[in-house]
N, C-alpha and C positions, 0 to 999 in steps of 0.2 A: 577714549583709549586709542592711541595710535598703533601703527603696525608693530613697532618694536615692543611696546607694552603687551600687546596681544600675543606676540610670539613668546615672550617670557612667561606669560600666564599659562599658555598651553604646555610649555615645556615643564612647568612645575606640576601641572595636573597629570600629565602623562607619566605613568609608572615606568620603571626600568624595562627596557625592551626584553621580552621573553626569549629564552634560548630556542634556537632553531625555528624562529617565527615563520620564516619563509616556507619551510617544509610543513609546519603544523597548520598553517592557514592556506596551503595550496589546495587547489581544486581536487587534485588527485588524492590527497590525504583525506579531505572531507568526504569524498565519494567512497574511499576505502572504509572509513569509520562508519559511515551510514550503511554500507553494504554489510559490514560485520554486525551491526546492531540489529539488522532485520533477519539475519541468518541464525535465529535462535531455535533450538530443538528441545521441545518438551513433549515427547510422544506419549500417548496413552493408548495401549493396544487392548483389543478385546480380551486377550488372554490375561492381562494384568487385572482387569476388572473382575474376572472370575476368581483369580487366585488371591488377590489382595482385598477387594471390597466385598467378596462373597456374593456377587451377582449370579443369578441363575444362568446357566449356559444358554438357555433359549432367549434370555433377555439382553444378550450382549449388544445386538444392533440397536435396540432402543436406547440403552444407556450411552453408547458411543454417540448417537445423535444428540442426546441431552447434553453431553459434555461439549460437543461442538457448538451447539446452539447457545449454551451458557456463555462461552467465550465470545462468540460472534455478537450475541445480543448486547453484552456489556460494551463491547467496542462500538457497536452501532449507536448506543446512547451517548458515549463519551467523545466520539470523534468530533462532532460539531462544537461541543463545549471546549475541548482542547484546541481546536482550530481557532476559536475566538480568543482564548487566553494566550496562545502562542503568538498570534498577530499583535496583541496588545502588550505583551511582555517585552522586557528590555533585551532579552537574550533567548536564543533557541537552545543553547547548550544546557541550561539548567534543567528544563523538563526532559531533555535527552538523557541526562544522568539519572534523574528521578525515576524514569521508566525502568531502568536497569535494576535499581534497588527493589522496586515492586516485583519485577520478574524473578529476582533472586529469592525473595520471600515466597513467591508462588511455587518455585521449584522445591524449596525445603518442605513446604506443606505437602506437596504432591509426593515427595519421597517418603515422608513419615506416615501418610494417610493409610488407614486400613478400613475405611468406611466410604460409602458413596458420598456422604455429606462432605468429607474432606476433599474428595476428588472434585466435586462441584465448586467448592469454595476456591480451590486452587485455580480452576479454569476461569472463574469470575475475575480473580485478580489478574490472571494472564490477559484477559480481555481488556482490562484497564491499562495494563502496561503496553499491550499491543497497539491500542488506539493512540496512546501518547507517543510512542516511539515512531509510529508511521507518520503521524502528522508533523512532529518535530523534524524527522528525517527528510521528508519531502520539502519542508520549508527551508531547511539548510541547503538542500540541493537547488531550490528555486532562487535562493540568494546568491549562490556561488557560481552558477552556470548561466551563460547567455542563452536567450531563448532559441537561437538557431541551433544550439547543441543540446537542447533540453531533452529531446526524444531519446538520443543515444544514452545520455546520462541516466535518465529515468529507467532505461533498459537495464542498467547495472543494478539499480535499486529493486526494480521489479523482479529481476532474476534471483536476487537474494530472498525476497519475500516468498515468491513462488517455490523456490528451492527449499526453503525452511519448512514451508507448509507441506510440500509433497515428499521431500527427502526425510522429514521427521519420522514418519512411519517406517521408511526403509532402514535408516540408520538405527532407529530404536529397535526394530525387529532383529537386525543383525546382532547388536550388542546384547539385547535381552536373551536371544537364543544362545549366545556364547557365555555370558557372565551373570545372567539373572537381572532382576528388577533394579537393584541398587546400582549395578554397573552402568545402567543407562544414565544415571545422574552423575556418577563420578566421571563419566565421559563428557558430560555437558559443562561441569563447573569450570574446567580450564578454558573453555570457549568463552564463558561469561567473564572470567578474569581478564583475558585478552581484550574482550569487548570494553570492559571498564577502563583499562589503561588507555585505549584509543580515544574514548570519550573524554577522559580527563585532560589529555594533552591537546585535544583539538582546539583550535582558535578560529572563531568565526571571522568571515571577511570584514564585516563592519567593525569588529573589535581590532583586528590587525591594522585597519586603516589609521588607527591612532598614532602608530609609529611610522613616520615617513622614512623612505629609503634614503633621502638626502635632504639638505636644507632647501634645495630648489623645490622639492615636492611640498615641503611645509609652506614655503612662500607662495606657491601656486594655490595651495588650499586657502591661505589667508586672503589672497587676491580674489578668490571666488566667492567668499562669504558675503562681502558687501553687495555683490551683484545679486546673490540669492535674496538677500534681505530687501533689496529694492524691488525685486520682482513680486514678492509675496503680498505686500500690503494692498496694491490696487485691485483686489478682488473681493470686496465686501459682499457682492451679490451671491457668493458661493457659501455664505455662512449658514443658510438653512440646512446644509448637508447633514449635520449631526442627527436630525430626525430620521434619516434614512439608514444610518449605520446599523441600527439594531436588527434590520431585516436584510442584511447583505446576502445571506444564503438564499432567501426567496427571490431576490433580484437576480442572482446568478441563475437560478433554475428557470427564470422566465426567458433566458436566452436559449434558443433552439439547440445550439451546439453543446451547451452545458448539459441540457436535459438529456439529449440523445447519448452523449458520451457517458453520462452517469448511469443511464439505464443499461448500456452495454457492459459497464463494469459490474453492475448488479448481476447480470446474466452470467458473466465470467465467474464471479464468486460462487454463484449457485451451482454452476457446472462442477467446479473444483470440489466443493464441499459435498455435493451429492455423491460423487465418486469416493470421496474420503470416508463417507459413512457406509457405503454399500459394497465397495469393491473388495475389501478384506473378507467380508462375510461370503461374498459370491465365490471367490476363488477357494475359500475353505470348504464350502459345501459342494462346489462343482468339481474341483480338482483334488480335494483332500489335503491342501497345503497347510503347513504349520505357521508359526509366527514369522519365521524367516521368509517363507514364500509370500505371506501377506504383506510383508514390507517390500520385498523385491518387486512386486507387481506395480508399485508406484514409480519405479525408475523410468519406464517409457514416457510417462507424462512429465516427469521432472527434468529429464535431460534437455528438452527444448527450451526450458527456462534460461539456460546458460547462453542462449542465442538471442536473448532480448536486446542486448546492446546493438548488434547489427540490424535487428528489426527496427529499433529506434532510430538508427542512422538512416534507414530507408524512409521512415516517416518524416524525418527532418528534410529529406530531399524531395519527396513527392506528395507530402501531405497525408492526412488521415483517411480521406474518403475512400479511395480505391483499395487500400490495403485492408481496411476494416471490413468493407463490403465483401471482398474476395474471401477473407478468412471466415466470416460467418456463413457465407454460401457453402464453402467447402466443409464446414463443420457438420452440415445437415446429413449428407450420406455417411460420414464417418460415425456419427452417433447412432443412426438408424441401423447400420450394419452390425452393431454390437449385439443385436438380437439373435444373430446367427451363431453366437457362442453359447452353446447349451449343454455340452457334454465333455467328458474328459478324453481328449486325444491330442497328440502332438500338433496336428494341423490346426485344431481350434485354439490351442494355447498360442501358437504362432500368429493366428488371426487376431486374437485379443491383444497381443503385444503390439502388432503393427497398427491396429486401429487406435489404441491408446497413445501411441507415439504421434500419429497424425493429429489426434485431438489436442495433444499437448502443443504441437507446432502451431496450429491455427489459433489456439487460445493465447499463447504467448506472443505471437507475431503481431497481434493488433493491440495488445495491452498498452505499450508506450504511446500509441496513437491517441488513446482515450484521455490520458493525462495531459498530453501536449495540447489537445484540442480545447480542453477547459481553460488552461493557462493562457492560450492565445485569445480566447473569448474574453477573459478578464482583462488582458492587456488592451483589447479593443474598447471595452467598456470604460477603462480609465482614460484612454486617449480622447474618447468622445465626450465624456463628462468627468473632468478632473475632480477628484475628491469623492466620487460616488462610492468608492470602496473603503472610505475612511482615510485618516491622515497617514496611516502606515501601510495602506494597501490591504489586500486580502489573500496573499499567497497561501498562508497556512489554512485559511478558511476554505479556499478553493480545493486544496488537497484534502482538507478535512471532509468536505462534501463528497469527494470522490471515494475516499476511504470508507466513509459511512455507507455509501451505496454498495461498495464491494462487501463490506461486512454484513449488510442486509442480505445480500445474495448468499453469503456463507451461513447466515442464520436460517434462511428458508431452504437451503439446499438439502440438509438432512431430512427436513419435513417432507419435501417433495420426493426425494429419492427413496427415503425409507418407507414412506406411506405407500407410494405407488408400487415399489418392489415387493413389499409384503402382501399387498392386496391383489396385485395383478401380475406380478412376475417381473423378471429382469428385462425381457423384451419390451414390455409396455413402458417400463421406466425409461429405458434408453430412447424409445420412440417418442415419448412425450418431451424429452429434452430436445430431440431433433425438431419437433414442432415449435417449441419455444425459440430456438435459434433461428428457424425460418421466419418467424414473425419479427425477429430483431434485425434480420439482415437488411431489409428494404430501407428502413430509416437511416442506415449508414450512408446512403447516397445524398442525404441532406446535410452532411457535415461539410466543413469548409466555410469560408467567409462570404460566399455568395448568397444573396437573397436575404441578408439581415437588415436591409435598409428599413423595412417596415418596423422591425423591432426597435431599431435605433430611433426612428421618428416617434414611436409610441413612448419610449423612455424619455426622450427630450421633452415630449409634451407633458408627461407626468412631472418632470422636474420643473417645468414652467408653472404648472398649476400649484406646486408646493411653494 
């Protein structure tokens, strides 16, 4: 087939150019759609558990923890599965849309439920939807954004995830206090509708590439294909790679940078969910606040999430090592000092708000660094051993691993926070979190691309033996 025949063939295969293709496939629109998809609000407040599900007042904290763990545990199980499937699939957009349909069903069940079984079922479904949307969203971002700007862009996505997680109780508390339980969901459905519209009109970068901006672009594509075809055949020695693809995630974890950044994300998730499970009950019993106050107390931790893009920009410029180390070190006194909040006074309320704000700043400042670190490690692996991550790479699996670790932290956070707080008190709970953060801070100095030569040699040796 000559060039003219190939050109005619491609033109007959390519469908009519979609309307507003340039806008719908632009990086800005993709980032906006992904941001919207992760900013979902499905709050369940302790008050609703008592009034709707008939839970005893004294058991509220236990069941809040159960609901958080149900969602996080499901996400933990499905993240690696969805990561593998999204990497092997033809498109990232289809699972992106499917996740929203699952989430809509979850919200309907949650709105109609009047038993604890219904609440748990809804949270399990939300865990499936959350895992799918996070993995597909990160993969879309990884495809659309060059690595030198990945930190800043992930900051936008991280701000949406964290804001949805932390602002959910706040907005839910405000709406619940004003209009009741059903009003929370009527407030959320328009957000879901806008989210669905954005997902439907989104066009992936690789799909948009089918429509060349000009005939010159098309001809340049045609000229490139024979060179690619000539380069691929002379590498028969790389054929044993398929035996390694099934354990890509384990190979990733053998990299020091991937393991440390994944552990840091687990700790971050644990911190957020520990407060999500214990903070509303603490302010209710200590300060006598109602549902509105229990929601408002999450604002100090949620506001810093909106600054994740600048934090990601800093990561792109100076790397992950020092920003992550500094943040974890500064988290230690912030967490331990929470033990001094023990009674109802304006001074102690102000102290609690200031400390929660600082904790939010330090958690969100280093979050983009952890995601960028893993993606840089995967890029290094692929450059050193082409094909080691499979024929389509492992962008989604990398993000799936990181999301799995964060959901693992969210799963264990209510266990840690709830158990320690009930048995030993608020001060012991916050102090134990400070100790965990202190143990996590030192390994942050091992991030970066230095010192991985030993790992690289070992990996190449394994490849040679296979």
